[in-house]
N, CA and C atoms of all chains as a GROMACS GRO file, in nm:
protein
  546
    1MET      N    1   0.854  -1.130   2.498
    1MET     CA    2   0.814  -0.996   2.450
    1MET      C    3   0.907  -0.951   2.338
    2THR      N    4   0.849  -0.916   2.226
    2THR     CA    5   0.926  -0.865   2.115
    2THR      C    6   0.928  -0.712   2.121
    3PRO      N    7   1.046  -0.652   2.121
    3PRO     CA    8   1.048  -0.506   2.117
    3PRO      C    9   0.990  -0.456   1.985
    4GLU      N   10   0.881  -0.384   1.994
    4GLU     CA   11   0.814  -0.334   1.875
    4GLU      C   12   0.825  -0.183   1.868
    5SER      N   13   0.817  -0.132   1.749
    5SER     CA   14   0.827   0.012   1.731
    5SER      C   15   0.742   0.054   1.611
    6THR      N   16   0.680   0.171   1.621
    6THR     CA   17   0.598   0.220   1.510
    6THR      C   18   0.659   0.349   1.455
    7VAL      N   19   0.664   0.358   1.323
    7VAL     CA   20   0.710   0.481   1.257
    7VAL      C   21   0.592   0.534   1.176
    8TYR      N   22   0.548   0.656   1.209
    8TYR     CA   23   0.437   0.718   1.136
    8TYR      C   24   0.492   0.796   1.017
    9ILE      N   25   0.446   0.762   0.898
    9ILE     CA   26   0.496   0.823   0.775
    9ILE      C   27   0.409   0.943   0.740
   10GLY      N   28   0.471   1.060   0.729
   10GLY     CA   29   0.398   1.182   0.695
   10GLY      C   30   0.453   1.247   0.570
   11LYS      N   31   0.473   1.377   0.578
   11LYS     CA   32   0.509   1.453   0.458
   11LYS      C   33   0.659   1.481   0.442
   12LYS      N   34   0.741   1.433   0.533
   12LYS     CA   35   0.885   1.454   0.518
   12LYS      C   36   0.938   1.370   0.401
   13GLY      N   37   1.064   1.389   0.372
   13GLY     CA   38   1.128   1.308   0.268
   13GLY      C   39   1.136   1.162   0.310
   14THR      N   40   1.136   1.074   0.213
   14THR     CA   41   1.136   0.930   0.239
   14THR      C   42   1.251   0.887   0.331
   15MET      N   43   1.370   0.942   0.307
   15MET     CA   44   1.487   0.897   0.383
   15MET      C   45   1.478   0.932   0.532
   16ALA      N   46   1.402   1.035   0.568
   16ALA     CA   47   1.384   1.068   0.709
   16ALA      C   48   1.321   0.951   0.783
   17TYR      N   49   1.226   0.885   0.719
   17TYR     CA   50   1.155   0.773   0.782
   17TYR      C   51   1.238   0.645   0.777
   18VAL      N   52   1.316   0.629   0.669
   18VAL     CA   53   1.408   0.515   0.661
   18VAL      C   54   1.506   0.524   0.778
   19LEU      N   55   1.562   0.643   0.799
   19LEU     CA   56   1.657   0.665   0.907
   19LEU      C   57   1.592   0.640   1.044
   20ALA      N   58   1.470   0.686   1.061
   20ALA     CA   59   1.399   0.664   1.188
   20ALA      C   60   1.383   0.515   1.217
   21ALA      N   61   1.349   0.439   1.115
   21ALA     CA   62   1.329   0.294   1.133
   21ALA      C   63   1.461   0.224   1.163
   22VAL      N   64   1.566   0.261   1.090
   22VAL     CA   65   1.698   0.200   1.112
   22VAL      C   66   1.747   0.231   1.254
   23THR      N   67   1.722   0.354   1.299
   23THR     CA   68   1.763   0.394   1.434
   23THR      C   69   1.689   0.312   1.540
   24GLN      N   70   1.560   0.290   1.519
   24GLN     CA   71   1.482   0.209   1.613
   24GLN      C   72   1.541   0.069   1.626
   25ILE      N   73   1.588   0.015   1.515
   25ILE     CA   74   1.642  -0.121   1.517
   25ILE      C   75   1.784  -0.124   1.572
   26ASN      N   76   1.870  -0.037   1.522
   26ASN     CA   77   2.011  -0.043   1.559
   26ASN      C   78   2.041   0.011   1.699
   27GLN      N   79   1.972   0.119   1.736
   27GLN     CA   80   2.003   0.180   1.865
   27GLN      C   81   1.908   0.140   1.977
   28HIS      N   82   1.785   0.108   1.942
   28HIS     CA   83   1.687   0.080   2.047
   28HIS      C   84   1.648  -0.068   2.051
   29GLY      N   85   1.713  -0.150   1.967
   29GLY     CA   86   1.693  -0.294   1.975
   29GLY      C   87   1.557  -0.345   1.929
   30ALA      N   88   1.485  -0.263   1.852
   30ALA     CA   89   1.356  -0.311   1.800
   30ALA      C   90   1.380  -0.426   1.702
   31THR      N   91   1.294  -0.528   1.707
   31THR     CA   92   1.306  -0.637   1.610
   31THR      C   93   1.185  -0.638   1.517
   32GLU      N   94   1.089  -0.553   1.550
   32GLU     CA   95   0.970  -0.544   1.464
   32GLU      C   96   0.931  -0.398   1.450
   33ILE      N   97   0.921  -0.353   1.326
   33ILE     CA   98   0.888  -0.213   1.297
   33ILE      C   99   0.755  -0.211   1.222
   34THR      N  100   0.662  -0.127   1.265
   34THR     CA  101   0.538  -0.108   1.190
   34THR      C  102   0.539   0.032   1.129
   35LEU      N  103   0.526   0.038   0.998
   35LEU     CA  104   0.514   0.166   0.928
   35LEU      C  105   0.366   0.196   0.911
   36LYS      N  106   0.322   0.314   0.955
   36LYS     CA  107   0.181   0.350   0.941
   36LYS      C  108   0.169   0.478   0.860
   37ALA      N  109   0.074   0.480   0.767
   37ALA     CA  110   0.054   0.598   0.684
   37ALA      C  111  -0.092   0.609   0.644
   38ARG      N  112  -0.134   0.733   0.611
   38ARG     CA  113  -0.270   0.758   0.564
   38ARG      C  114  -0.265   0.841   0.436
   39GLY      N  115  -0.370   0.827   0.356
   39GLY     CA  116  -0.385   0.912   0.237
   39GLY      C  117  -0.266   0.904   0.143
   40LYS      N  118  -0.223   1.020   0.095
   40LYS     CA  119  -0.116   1.024  -0.005
   40LYS      C  120   0.017   0.974   0.048
   41ALA      N  121   0.034   0.970   0.180
   41ALA     CA  122   0.159   0.921   0.238
   41ALA      C  123   0.173   0.769   0.225
   42ILE      N  124   0.066   0.701   0.183
   42ILE     CA  125   0.071   0.555   0.168
   42ILE      C  126   0.181   0.514   0.069
   43SER      N  127   0.191   0.586  -0.042
   43SER     CA  128   0.296   0.554  -0.141
   43SER      C  129   0.434   0.565  -0.078
   44ARG      N  130   0.452   0.668   0.004
   44ARG     CA  131   0.582   0.688   0.070
   44ARG      C  132   0.612   0.573   0.168
   45ALA      N  133   0.511   0.524   0.237
   45ALA     CA  134   0.531   0.412   0.330
   45ALA      C  135   0.582   0.289   0.255
   46VAL      N  136   0.528   0.266   0.136
   46VAL     CA  137   0.574   0.152   0.055
   46VAL      C  138   0.718   0.175   0.010
   47ASP      N  139   0.751   0.300  -0.028
   47ASP     CA  140   0.890   0.333  -0.063
   47ASP      C  141   0.983   0.304   0.055
   48VAL      N  142   0.944   0.348   0.175
   48VAL     CA  143   1.026   0.328   0.294
   48VAL      C  144   1.049   0.179   0.319
   49ALA      N  145   0.943   0.100   0.309
   49ALA     CA  146   0.954  -0.044   0.332
   49ALA      C  147   1.048  -0.108   0.230
   50GLU      N  148   1.036  -0.068   0.105
   50GLU     CA  149   1.120  -0.127   0.000
   50GLU      C  150   1.267  -0.087   0.016
   51ILE      N  151   1.292   0.038   0.053
   51ILE     CA  152   1.431   0.083   0.073
   51ILE      C  153   1.492   0.012   0.194
   52LEU      N  154   1.413  -0.004   0.300
   52LEU     CA  155   1.462  -0.076   0.418
   52LEU      C  156   1.500  -0.219   0.382
   53ARG      N  157   1.412  -0.284   0.312
   53ARG     CA  158   1.432  -0.426   0.281
   53ARG      C  159   1.545  -0.447   0.179
   54ASN      N  160   1.558  -0.355   0.084
   54ASN     CA  161   1.658  -0.375  -0.022
   54ASN      C  162   1.796  -0.320   0.012
   55LYS      N  163   1.802  -0.220   0.102
   55LYS     CA  164   1.932  -0.155   0.124
   55LYS      C  165   1.983  -0.162   0.266
   56PHE      N  166   1.897  -0.136   0.364
   56PHE     CA  167   1.947  -0.117   0.500
   56PHE      C  168   1.925  -0.238   0.590
   57LEU      N  169   1.822  -0.314   0.564
   57LEU     CA  170   1.790  -0.430   0.649
   57LEU      C  171   1.764  -0.549   0.557
   58THR      N  172   1.871  -0.591   0.489
   58THR     CA  173   1.852  -0.692   0.384
   58THR      C  174   1.809  -0.828   0.439
   59ASP      N  175   1.823  -0.846   0.572
   59ASP     CA  176   1.775  -0.972   0.631
   59ASP      C  177   1.632  -0.957   0.685
   60ALA      N  178   1.571  -0.841   0.665
   60ALA     CA  179   1.435  -0.818   0.716
   60ALA      C  180   1.330  -0.874   0.620
   61LYS      N  181   1.215  -0.906   0.677
   61LYS     CA  182   1.104  -0.958   0.595
   61LYS      C  183   0.977  -0.877   0.621
   62ILE      N  184   0.895  -0.868   0.521
   62ILE     CA  185   0.766  -0.805   0.542
   62ILE      C  186   0.671  -0.912   0.596
   63LYS      N  187   0.628  -0.891   0.720
   63LYS     CA  188   0.549  -0.992   0.789
   63LYS      C  189   0.401  -0.979   0.756
   64ASP      N  190   0.355  -0.855   0.742
   64ASP     CA  191   0.211  -0.835   0.721
   64ASP      C  192   0.187  -0.696   0.662
   65ILE      N  193   0.089  -0.687   0.573
   65ILE     CA  194   0.046  -0.557   0.521
   65ILE      C  195  -0.106  -0.552   0.535
   66ARG      N  196  -0.155  -0.449   0.601
   66ARG     CA  197  -0.300  -0.433   0.617
   66ARG      C  198  -0.343  -0.297   0.568
   67ILE      N  199  -0.459  -0.292   0.505
   67ILE     CA  200  -0.516  -0.162   0.468
   67ILE      C  201  -0.650  -0.146   0.537
   68SER      N  202  -0.687  -0.022   0.560
   68SER     CA  203  -0.812   0.005   0.632
   68SER      C  204  -0.862   0.144   0.595
   69THR      N  205  -0.980   0.178   0.647
   69THR     CA  206  -1.034   0.312   0.629
   69THR      C  207  -1.047   0.376   0.766
   70GLU      N  208  -0.993   0.497   0.779
   70GLU     CA  209  -1.003   0.568   0.906
   70GLU      C  210  -1.090   0.692   0.888
   71GLU      N  211  -1.156   0.731   0.995
   71GLU     CA  212  -1.236   0.853   0.990
   71GLU      C  213  -1.164   0.963   1.066
   72ILE      N  214  -1.148   1.075   1.001
   72ILE     CA  215  -1.081   1.189   1.062
   72ILE      C  216  -1.185   1.298   1.083
   73SER      N  217  -1.180   1.364   1.199
   73SER     CA  218  -1.272   1.475   1.224
   73SER      C  219  -1.224   1.599   1.150
   74GLY      N  220  -1.312   1.656   1.070
   74GLY     CA  221  -1.277   1.779   0.999
   74GLY      C  222  -1.295   1.900   1.087
   75ASP      N  223  -1.258   2.016   1.035
   75ASP     CA  224  -1.264   2.141   1.113
   75ASP      C  225  -1.406   2.180   1.149
   76GLU      N  226  -1.502   2.142   1.065
   76GLU     CA  227  -1.639   2.189   1.085
   76GLU      C  228  -1.730   2.080   1.144
   77GLY      N  229  -1.670   1.989   1.220
   77GLY     CA  230  -1.749   1.884   1.284
   77GLY      C  231  -1.786   1.770   1.190
   78ASN      N  232  -1.745   1.782   1.065
   78ASN     CA  233  -1.769   1.674   0.969
   78ASN      C  234  -1.662   1.565   0.984
   79THR      N  235  -1.684   1.451   0.921
   79THR     CA  236  -1.580   1.348   0.923
   79THR      C  237  -1.539   1.316   0.780
   80ILE      N  238  -1.412   1.292   0.764
   80ILE     CA  239  -1.355   1.259   0.634
   80ILE      C  240  -1.303   1.117   0.642
   81LYS      N  241  -1.332   1.037   0.541
   81LYS     CA  242  -1.278   0.901   0.539
   81LYS      C  243  -1.148   0.900   0.460
   82VAL      N  244  -1.050   0.832   0.513
   82VAL     CA  245  -0.920   0.827   0.447
   82VAL      C  246  -0.864   0.684   0.458
   83SER      N  247  -0.802   0.640   0.351
   83SER     CA  248  -0.741   0.506   0.352
   83SER      C  249  -0.612   0.508   0.434
   84ALA      N  250  -0.580   0.394   0.492
   84ALA     CA  251  -0.460   0.382   0.572
   84ALA      C  252  -0.390   0.249   0.543
   85ILE      N  253  -0.261   0.246   0.570
   85ILE     CA  254  -0.185   0.121   0.552
   85ILE      C  255  -0.097   0.098   0.674
   86GLU      N  256  -0.077  -0.029   0.706
   86GLU     CA  257   0.019  -0.070   0.810
   86GLU      C  258   0.109  -0.176   0.749
   87ILE      N  259   0.238  -0.151   0.750
   87ILE     CA  260   0.334  -0.247   0.697
   87ILE      C  261   0.422  -0.293   0.812
   88LYS      N  262   0.415  -0.420   0.844
   88LYS     CA  263   0.493  -0.474   0.956
   88LYS      C  264   0.618  -0.544   0.904
   89ILE      N  265   0.734  -0.499   0.952
   89ILE     CA  266   0.862  -0.553   0.907
   89ILE      C  267   0.933  -0.616   1.026
   90THR      N  268   0.981  -0.739   1.009
   90THR     CA  269   1.056  -0.804   1.118
   90THR      C  270   1.198  -0.831   1.074
   91LYS      N  271   1.288  -0.817   1.170
   91LYS     CA  272   1.430  -0.838   1.143
   91LYS      C  273   1.460  -0.986   1.138
   92MET      N  274  -1.053  -2.368  -1.249
   92MET     CA  275  -0.998  -2.239  -1.294
   92MET      C  276  -1.081  -2.125  -1.235
   93THR      N  277  -1.012  -2.034  -1.171
   93THR     CA  278  -1.080  -1.915  -1.118
   93THR      C  279  -1.067  -1.801  -1.219
   94PRO      N  280  -1.178  -1.741  -1.260
   94PRO     CA  281  -1.166  -1.625  -1.350
   94PRO      C  282  -1.099  -1.510  -1.275
   95GLU      N  283  -0.982  -1.473  -1.325
   95GLU     CA  284  -0.906  -1.366  -1.262
   95GLU      C  285  -0.902  -1.244  -1.352
   96SER      N  286  -0.886  -1.130  -1.294
   96SER     CA  287  -0.881  -1.008  -1.372
   96SER      C  288  -0.789  -0.908  -1.304
   97THR      N  289  -0.717  -0.831  -1.384
   97THR     CA  290  -0.626  -0.730  -1.328
   97THR      C  291  -0.671  -0.590  -1.368
   98VAL      N  292  -0.672  -0.499  -1.273
   98VAL     CA  293  -0.702  -0.359  -1.301
   98VAL      C  294  -0.577  -0.278  -1.268
   99TYR      N  295  -0.522  -0.210  -1.370
   99TYR     CA  296  -0.404  -0.127  -1.349
   99TYR      C  297  -0.447   0.013  -1.308
  100ILE      N  298  -0.400   0.057  -1.194
  100ILE     CA  299  -0.439   0.187  -1.139
  100ILE      C  300  -0.339   0.293  -1.185
  101GLY      N  301  -0.390   0.396  -1.253
  101GLY     CA  302  -0.304   0.504  -1.301
  101GLY      C  303  -0.349   0.638  -1.248
  102LYS      N  304  -0.358   0.736  -1.337
  102LYS     CA  305  -0.382   0.874  -1.294
  102LYS      C  306  -0.526   0.920  -1.303
  103LYS      N  307  -0.617   0.833  -1.348
  103LYS     CA  308  -0.758   0.873  -1.353
  103LYS      C  309  -0.816   0.888  -1.212
  104GLY      N  310  -0.939   0.934  -1.205
  104GLY     CA  311  -1.005   0.944  -1.076
  104GLY      C  312  -1.028   0.805  -1.016
  105THR      N  313  -1.033   0.799  -0.885
  105THR     CA  314  -1.048   0.673  -0.813
  105THR      C  315  -1.169   0.592  -0.862
  106MET      N  316  -1.282   0.662  -0.884
  106MET     CA  317  -1.406   0.589  -0.918
  106MET      C  318  -1.399   0.520  -1.054
  107ALA      N  319  -1.314   0.570  -1.145
  107ALA     CA  320  -1.298   0.504  -1.275
  107ALA      C  321  -1.248   0.360  -1.255
  108TYR      N  322  -1.158   0.342  -1.160
  108TYR     CA  323  -1.102   0.209  -1.136
  108TYR      C  324  -1.197   0.122  -1.053
  109VAL      N  325  -1.272   0.186  -0.964
  109VAL     CA  326  -1.374   0.113  -0.887
  109VAL      C  327  -1.475   0.054  -0.986
  110LEU      N  328  -1.520   0.138  -1.080
  110LEU     CA  329  -1.616   0.095  -1.182
  110LEU      C  330  -1.558  -0.018  -1.268
  111ALA      N  331  -1.432  -0.005  -1.307
  111ALA     CA  332  -1.367  -0.108  -1.389
  111ALA      C  333  -1.367  -0.243  -1.316
  112ALA      N  334  -1.338  -0.239  -1.187
  112ALA     CA  335  -1.332  -0.363  -1.109
  112ALA      C  336  -1.472  -0.424  -1.092
  113VAL      N  337  -1.571  -0.338  -1.063
  113VAL     CA  338  -1.708  -0.386  -1.045
  113VAL      C  339  -1.759  -0.448  -1.176
  114THR      N  340  -1.725  -0.386  -1.289
  114THR     CA  341  -1.766  -0.437  -1.419
  114THR      C  342  -1.704  -0.574  -1.446
  115GLN      N  343  -1.579  -0.591  -1.412
  115GLN     CA  344  -1.512  -0.720  -1.430
  115GLN      C  345  -1.584  -0.830  -1.354
  116ILE      N  346  -1.631  -0.796  -1.236
  116ILE     CA  347  -1.697  -0.896  -1.152
  116ILE      C  348  -1.841  -0.919  -1.198
  117ASN      N  349  -1.916  -0.812  -1.217
  117ASN     CA  350  -2.058  -0.827  -1.247
  117ASN      C  351  -2.088  -0.871  -1.390
  118GLN      N  352  -2.012  -0.819  -1.485
  118GLN     CA  353  -2.043  -0.850  -1.625
  118GLN      C  354  -1.956  -0.961  -1.681
  119HIS      N  355  -1.834  -0.976  -1.631
  119HIS     CA  356  -1.743  -1.074  -1.690
  119HIS      C  357  -1.718  -1.193  -1.598
  120GLY      N  358  -1.787  -1.196  -1.484
  120GLY     CA  359  -1.781  -1.314  -1.397
  120GLY      C  360  -1.650  -1.336  -1.324
  121ALA      N  361  -1.567  -1.232  -1.316
  121ALA     CA  362  -1.442  -1.249  -1.241
  121ALA      C  363  -1.474  -1.272  -1.093
  122THR      N  364  -1.398  -1.362  -1.029
  122THR     CA  365  -1.416  -1.384  -0.886
  122THR      C  366  -1.293  -1.338  -0.809
  123GLU      N  367  -1.191  -1.302  -0.885
  123GLU     CA  368  -1.069  -1.252  -0.821
  123GLU      C  369  -1.015  -1.133  -0.901
  124ILE      N  370  -0.997  -1.022  -0.833
  124ILE     CA  371  -0.948  -0.900  -0.898
  124ILE      C  372  -0.814  -0.863  -0.836
  125THR      N  373  -0.715  -0.835  -0.920
  125THR     CA  374  -0.587  -0.785  -0.870
  125THR      C  375  -0.571  -0.640  -0.912
  126LEU      N  376  -0.554  -0.553  -0.814
  126LEU     CA  377  -0.527  -0.411  -0.840
  126LEU      C  378  -0.376  -0.392  -0.841
  127LYS      N  379  -0.323  -0.332  -0.948
  127LYS     CA  380  -0.178  -0.308  -0.956
  127LYS      C  381  -0.151  -0.160  -0.974
  128ALA      N  382  -0.053  -0.110  -0.901
  128ALA     CA  383  -0.018   0.031  -0.911
  128ALA      C  384   0.130   0.051  -0.881
  129ARG      N  385   0.183   0.161  -0.934
  129ARG     CA  386   0.322   0.197  -0.908
  129ARG      C  387   0.331   0.342  -0.863
  130GLY      N  388   0.436   0.373  -0.787
  130GLY     CA  389   0.463   0.512  -0.750
  130GLY      C  390   0.348   0.577  -0.675
  131LYS      N  391   0.319   0.700  -0.713
  131LYS     CA  392   0.216   0.776  -0.642
  131LYS      C  393   0.076   0.718  -0.655
  132ALA      N  394   0.054   0.633  -0.755
  132ALA     CA  395  -0.077   0.570  -0.773
  132ALA      C  396  -0.106   0.463  -0.668
  133ILE      N  397  -0.004   0.428  -0.588
  133ILE     CA  398  -0.023   0.326  -0.485
  133ILE      C  399  -0.132   0.368  -0.386
  134SER      N  400  -0.132   0.495  -0.346
  134SER     CA  401  -0.235   0.544  -0.254
  134SER      C  402  -0.374   0.526  -0.314
  135ARG      N  403  -0.384   0.553  -0.445
  135ARG     CA  404  -0.514   0.540  -0.512
  135ARG      C  405  -0.558   0.393  -0.515
  136ALA      N  406  -0.465   0.301  -0.534
  136ALA     CA  407  -0.500   0.159  -0.535
  136ALA      C  408  -0.560   0.116  -0.401
  137VAL      N  409  -0.504   0.169  -0.293
  137VAL     CA  410  -0.558   0.138  -0.160
  137VAL      C  411  -0.698   0.198  -0.145
  138ASP      N  412  -0.717   0.321  -0.195
  138ASP     CA  413  -0.851   0.382  -0.194
  138ASP      C  414  -0.951   0.294  -0.270
  139VAL      N  415  -0.911   0.248  -0.390
  139VAL     CA  416  -0.999   0.165  -0.472
  139VAL      C  417  -1.038   0.037  -0.397
  140ALA      N  418  -0.938  -0.027  -0.336
  140ALA     CA  419  -0.964  -0.151  -0.262
  140ALA      C  420  -1.060  -0.127  -0.147
  141GLU      N  421  -1.041  -0.017  -0.075
  141GLU     CA  422  -1.127   0.012   0.040
  141GLU      C  423  -1.270   0.047  -0.002
  142ILE      N  424  -1.283   0.122  -0.111
  142ILE     CA  425  -1.418   0.156  -0.160
  142ILE      C  426  -1.489   0.030  -0.210
  143LEU      N  427  -1.416  -0.056  -0.280
  143LEU     CA  428  -1.476  -0.181  -0.327
  143LEU      C  429  -1.527  -0.264  -0.210
  144ARG      N  430  -1.443  -0.279  -0.111
  144ARG     CA  431  -1.476  -0.366   0.002
  144ARG      C  432  -1.587  -0.307   0.088
  145ASN      N  433  -1.587  -0.175   0.104
  145ASN     CA  434  -1.684  -0.114   0.195
  145ASN      C  435  -1.818  -0.079   0.130
  146LYS      N  436  -1.818  -0.058  -0.003
  146LYS     CA  437  -1.940  -0.011  -0.066
  146LYS      C  438  -1.998  -0.101  -0.173
  147PHE      N  439  -1.914  -0.152  -0.261
  147PHE     CA  440  -1.966  -0.219  -0.380
  147PHE      C  441  -1.960  -0.371  -0.373
  148LEU      N  442  -1.863  -0.422  -0.300
  148LEU     CA  443  -1.846  -0.568  -0.290
  148LEU      C  444  -1.828  -0.604  -0.144
  149THR      N  445  -1.936  -0.582  -0.068
  149THR     CA  446  -1.922  -0.594   0.077
  149THR      C  447  -1.896  -0.738   0.123
  150ASP      N  448  -1.915  -0.834   0.031
  150ASP     CA  449  -1.881  -0.972   0.068
  150ASP      C  450  -1.739  -1.010   0.021
  151ALA      N  451  -1.669  -0.914  -0.034
  151ALA     CA  452  -1.533  -0.943  -0.083
  151ALA      C  453  -1.430  -0.933   0.029
  152LYS      N  454  -1.321  -1.006   0.009
  152LYS     CA  455  -1.213  -1.004   0.108
  152LYS      C  456  -1.081  -0.971   0.041
  153ILE      N  457  -0.992  -0.907   0.116
  153ILE     CA  458  -0.857  -0.886   0.065
  153ILE      C  459  -0.777  -1.011   0.095
  154LYS      N  460  -0.736  -1.077  -0.014
  154LYS     CA  461  -0.670  -1.207  -0.001
  154LYS      C  462  -0.520  -1.191   0.023
  155ASP      N  463  -0.462  -1.092  -0.044
  155ASP     CA  464  -0.317  -1.078  -0.036
  155ASP      C  465  -0.276  -0.936  -0.077
  156ILE      N  466  -0.175  -0.882  -0.011
  156ILE     CA  467  -0.117  -0.754  -0.052
  156ILE      C  468   0.033  -0.773  -0.060
  157ARG      N  469   0.090  -0.740  -0.175
  157ARG     CA  470   0.236  -0.752  -0.192
  157ARG      C  471   0.294  -0.621  -0.239
  158ILE      N  472   0.411  -0.590  -0.189
  158ILE     CA  473   0.481  -0.472  -0.240
  158ILE      C  474   0.614  -0.517  -0.300
  159SER      N  475   0.663  -0.440  -0.394
  159SER     CA  476   0.787  -0.476  -0.463
  159SER      C  477   0.852  -0.352  -0.520
  160THR      N  478   0.970  -0.370  -0.578
  160THR     CA  479   1.037  -0.260  -0.647
  160THR      C  480   1.052  -0.299  -0.793
  161GLU      N  481   1.009  -0.210  -0.882
  161GLU     CA  482   1.022  -0.236  -1.025
  161GLU      C  483   1.121  -0.138  -1.085
  162GLU      N  484   1.188  -0.182  -1.190
  162GLU     CA  485   1.280  -0.092  -1.261
  162GLU      C  486   1.216  -0.048  -1.392
  163ILE      N  487   1.213   0.082  -1.413
  163ILE     CA  488   1.155   0.137  -1.534
  163ILE      C  489   1.268   0.197  -1.617
  164SER      N  490   1.266   0.175  -1.747
  164SER     CA  491   1.367   0.235  -1.834
  164SER      C  492   1.334   0.381  -1.858
  165GLY      N  493   1.428   0.468  -1.829
  165GLY     CA  494   1.408   0.611  -1.852
  165GLY      C  495   1.435   0.647  -1.997
  166ASP      N  496   1.410   0.772  -2.032
  166ASP     CA  497   1.426   0.818  -2.170
  166ASP      C  498   1.571   0.812  -2.217
  167GLU      N  499   1.663   0.826  -2.126
  167GLU     CA  500   1.804   0.835  -2.166
  167GLU      C  501   1.879   0.706  -2.138
  168GLY      N  502   1.811   0.593  -2.143
  168GLY     CA  503   1.877   0.465  -2.123
  168GLY      C  504   1.905   0.434  -1.977
  169ASN      N  505   1.868   0.524  -1.890
  169ASN     CA  506   1.887   0.501  -1.746
  169ASN      C  507   1.770   0.418  -1.692
  170THR      N  508   1.785   0.368  -1.570
  170THR     CA  509   1.673   0.297  -1.509
  170THR      C  510   1.633   0.367  -1.379
  171ILE      N  511   1.504   0.370  -1.356
  171ILE     CA  512   1.449   0.434  -1.237
  171ILE      C  513   1.382   0.324  -1.155
  172LYS      N  514   1.407   0.324  -1.026
  172LYS     CA  515   1.340   0.226  -0.940
  172LYS      C  516   1.212   0.288  -0.884
  173VAL      N  517   1.107   0.212  -0.886
  173VAL     CA  518   0.980   0.262  -0.836
  173VAL      C  519   0.910   0.151  -0.757
  174SER      N  520   0.847   0.190  -0.647
  174SER     CA  521   0.773   0.093  -0.566
  174SER      C  522   0.643   0.054  -0.635
  175ALA      N  523   0.599  -0.067  -0.609
  175ALA     CA  524   0.474  -0.115  -0.668
  175ALA      C  525   0.394  -0.192  -0.565
  176ILE      N  526   0.262  -0.200  -0.588
  176ILE     CA  527   0.176  -0.277  -0.498
  176ILE      C  528   0.081  -0.363  -0.579
  177GLU      N  529   0.050  -0.479  -0.526
  177GLU     CA  530  -0.054  -0.566  -0.583
  177GLU      C  531  -0.152  -0.599  -0.472
  178ILE      N  532  -0.277  -0.568  -0.493
  178ILE     CA  533  -0.381  -0.600  -0.394
  178ILE      C  534  -0.477  -0.699  -0.456
  179LYS      N  535  -0.483  -0.818  -0.401
  179LYS     CA  536  -0.570  -0.923  -0.455
  179LYS      C  537  -0.699  -0.929  -0.374
  180ILE      N  538  -0.811  -0.917  -0.444
  180ILE     CA  539  -0.943  -0.917  -0.379
  180ILE      C  540  -1.023  -1.034  -0.434
  181THR      N  541  -1.083  -1.113  -0.344
  181THR     CA  542  -1.166  -1.223  -0.390
  181THR      C  543  -1.309  -1.203  -0.344
  182LYS      N  544  -1.400  -1.246  -0.430
  182LYS     CA  545  -1.542  -1.231  -0.400
  182LYS      C  546  -1.586  -1.340  -0.303
   0.00000   0.00000   0.00000
């Protein structure tokens, strides 16, 4: 069993998510981190992955990147389609 | 030789790039399209890929997704690091 952990990327600053991922690895022993983001946060997820790989986890590798379309329920019973990304990083 | 084509995703509306990619395939015989984007345009590149795959090129597959960090020269001789994505789609 590989200890896995997911970090959901939202509207906070990039470094908040970098710190969350580093904490999962250093304090909770995760060896695989999945960054998940939707919509405009996708760019931030890529920033987080690149900062992790270049500065904080230089021995880490990007194992897989997947993109998809998710449907979100709107306030008025409608559905909105939004792009999503999953970036899997292994130590 | 596989006819390859690159579409650079910038600040225009998403559909402008979807149309550019469809034109490369339908009129110019490209069988492989690479979408490239940097910074905030990364989210738009994912949107373009998802719209292509779900609506216009339903037989297309995402062959590869790579992320990287590029250095851009600033106005004052400084360099700025920016995340980049390449999404390769094959017909």
